[in-house]
N, C-alpha and C positions, 0 to 999 in steps of 0.2 A: 597559528597552529604549527607544531612540529611536523615536518614532513619527513617521512621515511619512504623513499622510492622503492617500490617493490617491483614495478615493471613499467617501462616506457615503450614497450613494443606493441605494435598492432597484431592482435590476436585473430586467428582465422584468416580465410582467404576471401578475396573480393569476388563478387558475383555481379554481372551486368544487371542494372536496374536496382540494385540494393545500395542505398547510401550507408556504407559501413561506418561504424563508429571508430573514431581515431582515440585509442585510449593513451592520452599523454602520460599519465602517471596514476599509481594507486598509493594513497598516503594513509598511514596509521595515525589516528587522532590520539593526542596525548591527553587521555581522561585524568582527572584528579585521582590521587591515590585512594584506592578503596572503592572507586566508582566503576561499575561494569555495565555493559549495554547488552542485554539479552535481545532486545529489538530497539530499532531506532527509526524515526521518521524525519526526514529532512524537510525543512521550510520550503515554500515556493520560491523564495529569493535566494535559498541556498546559505543563509547567513547562520542558522542554528539548527539543532536537532532536538526533538523530544525523545527521551530514551526511558526504558524501564529496566531495573536492575534484576539480576538473576536471584529468584527466591525471596523477592522483596515486593510489597505492594507499592503502588504510586508511580507517579510520572515526574521526571526532572527535565528541565530545559538546559541545554548546554550551548553557549554561544561559541561558534567556530572561530570567531575572530579574537574575542577577549579571553576565552576559556572560562568565563564566569558561568557558574551553575546555580540553579535555582529551582524550587519546587513548584510544580504545576498544580499537582493534586496528590494527596496522601492515599486516596482510594481509587483513583482512576486506573484504567488499564489500556494496554496498547492495541487491543483487538479493533481493527478497523479505524484506528485513530486517524484524523486528517487534520491539516493546517490550512486555514483560509488564507487568501492573498495578503490580507492586512496582518497576519501573524496570530490571529485567534486560534487557539487549539481546541478542537472538537474531539470529544472522547466519551467512552462508556463508563458508567459506574454502576456496580452490581451489589445487591444485598439479598439476603434470604429471610423471607417473611413466611411464618408457618410452614417451613420446609420447602417453600417455592421460591425459586430464583427471579428477582425482578431486576430490571435494568433501566437506568435513566440515561439520558443524553445531555452532557454538559459542556459548557464553553468557558474558557478562560482567555481573557483579552491579554494584550501585550503588557497592560498595566496591572495584570494580576486579579482583575475583577472577574469573579465567577458568576454564571448565570445558567439557568435551565432551558434547554430546548424542547426536551420531552420529559415529563416527570416520570417517576418510577412506574414501570409496566411489565407485563408479562409478554408483550407483543411487539417489541421494537424489532422491525425487520432489517433496517439498514438505512444509510443516508448517503448523500453526496454533497459536494460543495461546488458551486459555480461563482467564482470570484470570492466574494466574502458573504454570499448567501448560502444557508444550509437548507437542504431539502431532506426531511426525514419521513420515512414510512413507519407508521404505528397503527396496528390493527386495520391495516388496508387503507388508512387515510394519510394523505399528505400533508405535512406540517412544514412551513417555510419560516425562516427567521434570518434577518439580514444583520450583519455586523459591520456594515460599511456601505458603499455604493451598491444599490439593488441591481442584480443582474436578472436577465431573462431566465426563467426557470427552465433547467435543463432536464433531459431524461434521468430518471433514477433507476439503478439496478440494485435489488435488494433480495433477501432469501427469506422465505416463509416456509418453515418446516421442511427444509431441504429443497423446496422448489425455487426456481429463479423467477422473479417477479420484475417486469419493466413497467414503469410509470412514465407516461408521455402526456403532457398537458393535463395532468391531474387524473388520467384514466390509466388504471392498473390492468395488466394482463400477464398471466402465467406464460412464460416462454420456455419451452422445453425441447431443444433440438434434438436431444437423445431420449426423449420420452420422460415420463415421471415415475414408472414402476421401478422400484428398487434402486433409484438413482438419487444421488445427493450431490447438488450444486453448491460450490463454494466460491469465495473471492471474486464475485462479479463486479465489473466496473465498465462504465460507458467511455468510449473513445472521446478525445477533446472536442471533436466535430460533431459529436452526438449521433453518429451513424451506425456504429458497431458496438459490440459488447465482448469483452474477454472474460473468461470464467474457467473455473476448475471443476472437473467432473471426478468425484471421488473413484478411485481405483483405475482411472484411465489416464488423465492428464489435462493439459490446458487446451482450450478451444477459442476461436473467435467466430462470431456469427453476426449477421445483420441485426439491427435494433428489433426486427420482428420475429427473430429466431431463425430466419432462412439462411441457407448457404453456411452451415457450420464447417470450419476449417480446423483440422488437428494441427496442434503446435508441438506436441510431444510431452514427455513426462516433466513438465515444468510447474512447480507449486508457487503459490503467492504471486501470480502474475499481474503486472501493472502495466499500463500504457506509458511508453516513453514519449511517443508522439502519435500522430494518427495512422502511422503505417508501421510502427514498431512496438513490441511488447518486450518487457524485461522480467525475468523471474529467477527462481532458483532450481537447479537440477540437483536434488540431493538423493543419497543412498544411505541405507542403514541395514543393520544385520539383524533387526527385530528387536534390539535393545537400545542402540545408540547410533547416531549419525556417523557414518564412516567416511564419506565424502560430500562435498557440496560446492558447486560453483554457480556464479552469476552468468546467465546467458541473455543475449538479445536475439529475438526472433522476428523475421519479417511476418507482418500480419497475415499474409496469404500462405504462409507456411513454406514458402520457397527456400528460405536460407536461414541459418542460425549463426551466431558468432558468440564464442566464448569470451567473456570479459575478464574472468579470473581463472586460475588454473585449478586442477582437480584437488590439490593439497590445501587449498586456502580455507577450506571449510566455511566459505561465504554463504550467508543466508539473509533472507528478507530485504530485497533491495527496495529503495524509494528514490524518486527522481525530483530534482528541482525543476521549476517550470520551464526554464530555457534549456534544459537537457544537458547542461554543462557539468552537473555533479549527480553522482549516483552514491548514496550512503548504503552501507550494509554492516552487519556485525557477523562475528563468527562464534563457534561454540565455546570459546574462551572468554566471551564477554568483552571483546575488543571491538572497536568501531573504526570503519575504514571509509574514505571518499575516493571514488573513481572520478578522475578529472577527464572529461571528454572535450576535445577540440573539434571544431567544424570547418 
């Protein structure tokens, strides 16, 4: 990978009790000519990303070591895309039937073999991955499928018509820390230890609550939040003028809301961060379709 060092400085101020991230470098990834990344998800081992190109359908896999690029799907999309520990890519594929939108959940192995986790449906709520086991919620029912060593089924956070639903041991419950009336919950995910949920409340910002919905903590105006570890969330703090994004940066926030750290600067236009399992790499894209890796040392 060609390295373009944008910053080697530690951003933000330290705070007692917060294990501040040490940003060793931010590298611009040299994508092949004509390839753009509107969004990208880094693999758990940090060796590759799956990306979608601006104004184009489909998903591509880009190897960060060899720079090889291959097609994952011509029709899949990046929304809520996840990658299992063994490299299997889990993604949504949509189509319109009789003017109604239907969505299937598909999987493509590292060998390029495609399979279906959930057939086309109007009621795919969401899914999670534990190791190489996929847990999907469809019509209020939990479907599990393993693509490797079977793991214990973990809690699943999903969205049903704007409501946040938490499924534990196969039992689903609407969890609404801010109520359900005129509220829209987005981007929910369960912490690695299964005890808390991070989510985004439209018009307000990101929150963390306990798995039962208790003790909600406001994290600020951070979109697309994701767990970095059990105590830290990363996301993007973006601003717009009503038409286009004018600034966006990647931030890390203590899950109790006590401290935040800016990982990129205001001018970077950095968006949609994803994290490798060991936390050493955070991938993000910008509004120009460029791909970057934040290297974290501990």
